[in-house]
C-alpha positions in Angstrom: 32.9 -63.7 -21.5 35.0 -60.6 -21.1 33.4 -57.1 -20.9 36.2 -54.8 -22.1 36.8 -51.2 -22.8 34.5 -49.8 -20.2 35.1 -48.0 -16.9 34.1 -49.2 -13.4 33.3 -46.7 -10.6 35.7 -46.5 -7.7 36.2 -44.2 -4.8 38.8 -42.5 -7.0 36.4 -42.0 -9.8 35.7 -44.0 -13.0 38.6 -46.2 -14.0 39.3 -48.4 -17.0 38.8 -52.1 -16.3 37.6 -55.4 -17.8 35.2 -57.7 -16.2 35.7 -61.5 -16.8 32.6 -63.6 -16.4 32.6 -67.4 -16.1 29.2 -69.0 -16.0 26.9 -67.1 -13.7 29.6 -65.4 -11.7 32.3 -62.7 -12.0 35.7 -64.4 -12.2 37.9 -61.4 -12.2 38.2 -57.6 -12.5 41.4 -56.9 -14.6 43.3 -54.1 -16.2 42.0 -53.3 -19.7 43.4 -55.7 -22.3 42.9 -53.5 -25.3 42.4 -54.6 -28.9 39.3 -55.9 -30.6 37.0 -58.1 -28.5 37.3 -61.8 -29.1 34.2 -63.7 -30.3 31.7 -63.8 -27.4 33.3 -60.8 -25.6 31.6 -57.4 -25.2 32.9 -54.0 -26.3 31.8 -51.6 -23.5 33.7 -48.6 -24.9 32.2 -45.2 -23.8 30.2 -46.8 -21.0 30.4 -47.4 -17.3 30.2 -51.0 -16.1 28.0 -51.1 -13.0 26.8 -53.8 -10.6 23.1 -54.7 -11.2 20.9 -52.4 -9.1 19.0 -53.6 -6.0 15.7 -52.0 -5.2 14.9 -53.1 -1.7 11.4 -51.7 -1.6 8.8 -52.7 -4.2 5.2 -53.8 -4.4 4.8 -55.9 -7.6 1.3 -57.3 -8.3 0.1 -56.3 -4.8 -3.5 -57.3 -4.4 -6.0 -54.9 -2.9 -9.7 -55.3 -2.0 -12.2 -55.3 -4.9 -9.9 -57.2 -7.2 -7.4 -54.4 -7.7 -3.7 -55.0 -7.8 -0.7 -53.0 -8.7 1.1 -53.7 -12.0 2.1 -57.3 -12.1 5.4 -59.2 -11.6 6.3 -59.7 -15.2 5.6 -56.1 -16.3 7.2 -54.6 -13.2 10.3 -56.8 -13.4 10.7 -56.0 -17.1 10.8 -52.3 -16.2 13.3 -53.1 -13.5 15.7 -54.8 -15.9 15.3 -52.1 -18.6 16.2 -49.6 -15.9 19.3 -51.5 -14.7 17.8 -53.1 -11.6 18.5 -56.9 -11.4 17.2 -57.6 -7.9 14.2 -56.4 -6.0 12.9 -57.1 -2.5 9.1 -57.1 -2.3 6.7 -57.4 0.6 4.6 -60.5 1.5 1.4 -59.0 3.1 -0.6 -61.6 5.1 -4.4 -61.5 5.1 -6.0 -61.2 8.5 -5.2 -64.4 10.5 -2.9 -65.7 7.8 0.4 -67.1 9.0 3.5 -65.2 7.9 5.0 -68.3 6.2 1.7 -68.8 4.3 1.9 -65.2 3.0 5.4 -65.7 1.9 4.5 -68.9 0.1 1.5 -67.1 -1.6 3.7 -64.2 -2.7 6.2 -66.7 -4.2 3.4 -68.4 -6.0 2.5 -65.1 -7.6 6.1 -64.3 -8.6 7.7 -67.6 -9.6 7.5 -68.2 -13.3 6.6 -64.6 -14.0 9.3 -62.5 -12.5 12.2 -61.6 -14.8 14.7 -60.3 -12.2 15.9 -61.9 -9.0 13.9 -61.2 -5.9 13.6 -61.5 -2.1 10.7 -60.9 0.3 10.2 -59.0 3.4 7.4 -60.2 5.7 4.8 -57.6 6.8 3.5 -58.0 10.4 0.2 -56.4 11.2 -0.6 -58.8 14.1 2.0 -58.9 16.9 0.2 -61.7 18.7 2.1 -64.6 20.3 1.3 -66.9 17.4 2.7 -64.6 14.7 5.8 -63.6 16.7 6.6 -67.2 17.2 7.0 -67.5 13.4 9.8 -64.9 13.2 12.8 -67.2 13.9 11.7 -69.8 11.3 11.3 -67.1 8.7 14.8 -65.7 9.4 16.2 -69.3 9.1 14.3 -69.7 5.8 16.0 -66.6 4.2 13.4 -64.0 5.0 15.2 -62.0 7.7 13.6 -58.6 7.3 10.1 -57.6 8.6 7.9 -54.6 8.3 5.8 -52.9 11.0 3.4 -50.0 10.6 2.6 -47.1 12.9 0.3 -45.9 10.1 -3.1 -47.1 8.7 -5.3 -47.3 11.7 -7.7 -50.3 11.8 -5.7 -51.9 8.9 -2.0 -52.4 9.5 -1.2 -50.2 12.4 0.5 -51.6 15.5 0.3 -50.0 18.9 3.6 -48.8 20.3 3.5 -51.7 22.7 2.8 -54.2 19.9 5.6 -52.7 17.8 8.0 -53.0 20.8 7.0 -56.7 21.1 7.7 -57.2 17.4 11.1 -55.5 17.7 12.0 -57.8 20.6 11.1 -60.9 18.5 13.0 -59.6 15.5 16.0 -58.7 17.6 16.1 -62.1 19.3 15.9 -63.9 15.9 18.7 -61.9 14.3 16.5 -60.0 11.9 16.1 -56.4 10.8 12.8 -54.4 11.2 11.6 -51.9 8.7 9.0 -49.3 9.9 6.5 -47.2 8.1 6.7 -44.1 10.4 3.5 -42.2 10.4 1.2 -41.6 13.4 -1.9 -43.5 12.4 -4.1 -42.0 15.1 -3.2 -38.4 14.0 -3.7 -39.2 10.3 -7.1 -40.8 11.0 -8.2 -37.8 13.0 -7.2 -35.3 10.3 -8.7 -37.5 7.5 -12.0 -37.6 9.4 -12.0 -33.8 9.7 -11.3 -33.4 6.0 -14.1 -35.8 5.0 -16.5 -34.0 7.3 -15.6 -30.7 5.6 -16.1 -32.4 2.2 -12.5 -31.8 1.3 -12.1 -35.2 -0.4 -10.5 -34.2 -3.8 -7.0 -35.7 -4.5 -5.3 -32.5 -3.6 -6.3 -32.9 0.0 -4.4 -36.2 0.4 -1.2 -34.6 1.8 -3.2 -32.7 4.4 -4.2 -36.1 5.9 -0.5 -37.0 6.3 1.1 -34.0 8.0 4.8 -33.8 8.4 4.5 -33.9 12.2 2.8 -37.3 11.9 5.9 -38.8 10.3 8.4 -37.1 12.6 6.5 -38.1 15.7 6.3 -41.8 14.6 9.9 -41.9 13.6 11.1 -40.6 17.0 8.9 -43.2 18.7 10.0 -46.1 16.5 13.7 -45.2 16.9 13.3 -45.0 20.7 11.5 -48.3 20.9 14.2 -50.0 18.7 16.9 -48.7 21.0 15.1 -50.1 24.1 14.5 -53.5 22.3 18.0 -53.7 20.9 16.5 -54.1 17.4 18.2 -52.8 14.3 15.7 -50.5 12.6 15.4 -49.0 9.1 13.0 -46.1 8.7 11.7 -46.5 5.2 10.5 -44.0 2.6 11.6 -41.0 4.7 10.0 -37.9 3.3 10.6 -35.1 5.9 13.6 -33.2 7.1 12.4 -33.7 10.7 12.5 -37.4 10.2 16.1 -37.1 9.0 16.9 -35.1 12.1 15.5 -37.8 14.3 17.5 -40.4 12.5 20.8 -38.4 12.8 20.1 -38.1 16.6 19.6 -41.8 16.9 22.8 -42.6 15.0 24.8 -40.1 17.1 23.4 -41.6 20.3 24.0 -45.2 19.3 26.1 -46.9 21.9 28.9 -49.2 21.1 27.4 -52.5 20.0 23.9 -51.0 20.1 21.3 -51.6 17.3 21.8 -49.9 14.0 19.5 -47.0 13.1 19.2 -46.9 9.3 17.4 -44.8 6.7 15.9 -45.3 3.2 14.7 -42.6 0.8 12.6 -43.1 -2.4 13.0 -41.6 -5.8 9.8 -39.5 -5.6 10.5 -38.0 -2.2 13.9 -36.7 -3.6 12.8 -35.4 -7.0 9.1 -34.6 -6.9 7.3 -32.3 -4.5 3.9 -31.3 -3.3 3.3 -28.9 -6.2 1.9 -31.9 -7.9 -1.2 -31.8 -5.7 -1.8 -28.2 -6.7 -1.6 -29.0 -10.4 -4.5 -30.6 -12.3 -6.4 -33.6 -11.0 -4.4 -36.0 -13.1 -1.1 -34.9 -11.7 -2.5 -35.0 -8.2 -3.8 -38.5 -8.7 -0.4 -39.7 -10.1 1.2 -38.3 -6.9 -1.1 -40.1 -4.4 1.4 -42.0 -2.2 2.0 -42.3 1.5 3.9 -40.6 2.9 3.0 -37.9 0.4 5.2 -35.7 -1.6 6.5 -32.8 0.6 7.6 -29.2 -0.1 10.8 -29.0 -2.1 13.2 -28.3 0.7 12.6 -31.7 2.3 13.9 -33.5 -0.8 17.1 -31.4 -0.9 17.8 -32.2 2.8 17.2 -35.9 2.2 19.5 -36.0 -0.8 22.3 -34.3 1.1 21.9 -37.0 3.8 22.0 -39.7 1.1 25.3 -38.2 0.0 26.9 -37.9 3.4 25.8 -41.4 4.5 23.1 -40.7 7.1 20.6 -42.3 4.7 21.8 -45.7 3.5 20.0 -46.5 0.3 17.8 -45.2 -2.5 14.7 -47.3 -3.3 11.4 -46.6 -5.1 8.5 -48.1 -3.1 7.3 -49.0 -6.6 3.6 -49.7 -6.5 2.2 -48.7 -9.9 -1.5 -48.2 -10.4 -2.8 -47.0 -13.7 -4.2 -43.5 -13.6 -7.7 -44.8 -14.7 -7.8 -47.0 -11.6 -7.0 -44.1 -9.3 -9.5 -41.8 -11.1 -12.2 -44.4 -10.7 -11.6 -44.7 -7.0 -11.4 -40.9 -6.6 -15.1 -40.6 -7.0 -15.4 -41.9 -3.4 -12.8 -39.4 -2.1 -9.1 -39.4 -1.7 -9.1 -42.0 1.3 -10.3 -44.6 -1.2 -7.6 -44.0 -3.9 -5.0 -46.7 -4.0 -1.6 -45.3 -3.0 1.6 -45.7 -5.0 3.9 -44.4 -7.6 6.1 -46.2 -10.2 9.8 -45.8 -10.2 11.7 -49.1 -10.4 12.6 -48.5 -14.1 13.5 -44.8 -13.5 15.6 -45.1 -10.4 19.1 -45.3 -12.1 18.6 -42.8 -14.8 16.6 -40.2 -12.8 19.0 -40.3 -9.9 21.9 -40.0 -12.2 20.3 -37.0 -14.0 19.1 -35.1 -11.0 21.8 -36.0 -8.4 25.0 -37.1 -10.1 24.9 -34.8 -13.1 24.1 -31.8 -10.8 27.0 -32.6 -8.5 24.9 -33.5 -5.5 25.9 -37.1 -5.4 29.3 -38.4 -6.5 29.3 -41.5 -8.9 30.8 -43.8 -6.3 28.2 -43.0 -3.6 25.5 -43.3 -6.3 26.6 -46.8 -7.0 26.7 -47.6 -3.3 23.2 -46.5 -2.6 21.8 -48.1 -5.7 23.5 -51.5 -5.3 26.2 -52.1 -2.7 24.5 -50.8 0.3 21.2 -52.6 -0.2 23.1 -55.8 -0.7 25.0 -55.3 2.6 21.9 -54.3 4.6 19.5 -56.9 3.1 21.6 -60.0 3.5 23.0 -60.3 -0.1 26.6 -59.2 0.4 29.0 -61.4 -1.4 26.4 -62.4 -3.9 25.0 -59.1 -5.2 25.8 -55.4 -5.4 29.5 -55.4 -6.3 31.7 -56.1 -9.2 34.1 -58.6 -7.5 35.1 -62.2 -8.0 32.5 -64.7 -6.7 29.5 -62.3 -7.0 26.7 -63.0 -9.4 27.4 -61.6 -12.8 24.6 -59.0 -12.5 26.1 -56.3 -14.7 24.8 -53.1 -16.3 26.4 -51.1 -19.1 25.5 -47.4 -18.7 26.1 -44.6 -21.2 26.8 -41.5 -19.0 26.6 -39.1 -21.9 23.3 -40.1 -23.6 20.6 -37.4 -23.6 17.0 -38.0 -24.5 13.4 -37.8 -23.4 12.4 -40.5 -20.8 9.4 -42.7 -21.5 8.0 -45.4 -19.3 8.6 -49.0 -20.0 6.1 -51.0 -22.2 3.2 -52.1 -20.0 3.4 -49.1 -17.7 0.9 -46.2 -17.7 2.5 -43.0 -19.0 -0.5 -40.9 -17.9 0.0 -42.1 -14.3 3.8 -41.6 -14.2 5.6 -38.8 -12.4 8.5 -39.1 -14.8 7.3 -39.7 -18.3 8.4 -37.0 -20.7 11.3 -35.7 -18.6 14.6 -34.8 -20.3 17.3 -37.1 -18.9 21.0 -37.9 -19.1 22.3 -41.5 -19.0 21.0 -44.6 -20.6 21.0 -48.3 -19.6 22.1 -50.1 -22.8 22.8 -53.7 -21.7 22.1 -55.9 -18.7 23.2 -59.3 -17.6 21.5 -61.3 -14.9 23.7 -64.1 -13.4 25.8 -64.0 -16.6 22.9 -64.3 -19.0 22.0 -61.3 -21.2 18.6 -59.8 -20.3 18.7 -56.4 -22.1 20.6 -55.6 -25.3 20.7 -52.2 -26.9 18.1 -50.9 -24.5 15.5 -53.6 -25.3 14.5 -56.8 -23.5 16.0 -59.9 -25.0 13.4 -62.4 -26.3 15.1 -65.2 -24.3 15.1 -64.3 -20.6 17.1 -66.0 -17.9 14.2 -65.5 -15.5 14.3 -64.4 -11.9 14.9 -66.5 -8.9 13.9 -66.3 -5.2 16.8 -65.2 -3.0 17.2 -66.6 0.5 19.0 -63.9 2.4 21.3 -64.1 5.4 21.9 -61.0 7.5 25.3 -60.1 9.1 24.1 -57.7 11.8 27.6 -56.9 12.8 27.9 -55.0 9.5 24.6 -53.1 9.5 26.1 -50.0 10.9 29.4 -50.1 9.0 30.3 -47.7 6.2 31.0 -49.0 2.7 33.8 -47.0 1.4 36.0 -49.8 0.1 37.3 -49.1 -3.4 37.2 -51.6 -6.2 40.7 -52.4 -7.4 41.1 -53.6 -11.0 42.8 -56.8 -10.0 39.6 -57.8 -8.1 40.9 -57.1 -4.6 39.1 -54.8 -2.1 
């Protein structure tokens, strides 16, 4: 199959090129051939040809207490494909006392046979005891080299600084990467208790229980602990300018050969703000997430850092709960409302509309933070994230001129969306997963190739390296 007539994104801007696919892989990137497509080939005229997006932070079908779960694997992965994302990395969250490997197996049992895009898993660690830490090397060897620790959620997921340091040492020794949710769980719990005592439990009070200083303090602590342990660290879902300042300091102070200090930002922290909590109750409920939405200036600073390379990748923390579920829980006060926002289907189009079209992110960097950089950092380089020979033929055709009103994917809840009804620019028209068509004309194909579990292998020598290589049209880099 030859995808011809489109443009690929390079460091020099969009350039005409054809993509040749053989089986499940890209065989060549060649100068445009011209002429009418041969039978079986694809006319991509007027569109950009992108590598399939990689969202390295999702929560599909995440079970909560009381039988609640976020939107399931099939529905969420369908939204991903329709939005140009062909790979996600989700989180296996163990129950209390459950081995990490068992949690990974349980998550795979929920996903396999249902998921439509390819996926990997991070392992959440809420118990840094000797037995759990002893599992880390085997998980890395089994293709789960990334772990998540929490300084937030006291009495649930929170690790003490000492325990987090022990986890970092274990991850560093095993050749892994640690992700951290940076909020001060002690401070959050104290403020939450004060709000509840004052009967300030409506959804609009949620951000008050997650103050900016809580995130900044926890990020500073985590980055310092990682430096001491020699552990590469990614601060996920950064929401505050002060967190960014801490990350920049850690990157500037990094010694030669020292551990990488990395950053991730999510769609809602860039393009939504805390005005949502001061709107009506429905809007406030839709915006319940942790860390919460911040005042508008924080998002602008984070977007500038995404553009200049201080922040490495753009994810979504996709964890979609219908508005009715949140509203039902709200009767018991904001601490009982399940946290999460949708975004896996919106990531490509919304970031293009609100960052690229506004001149705040150039197209080449946009492609990097959406696909190439997550592939490099998450152990998928050489397989995903780039249009180059040998990579999986995960390919997206994107119309950069289309203008229309955005609506959520079928199966999602429009009432609970931060994005439904927005005017947008840019449309995903067609998607291939490993060379098989998954989306045609903006609609899911009836026959789906189906997603596969990805065993990942980190190259930690490259975690702190920039990705400014251009794509040449003869396939060389």
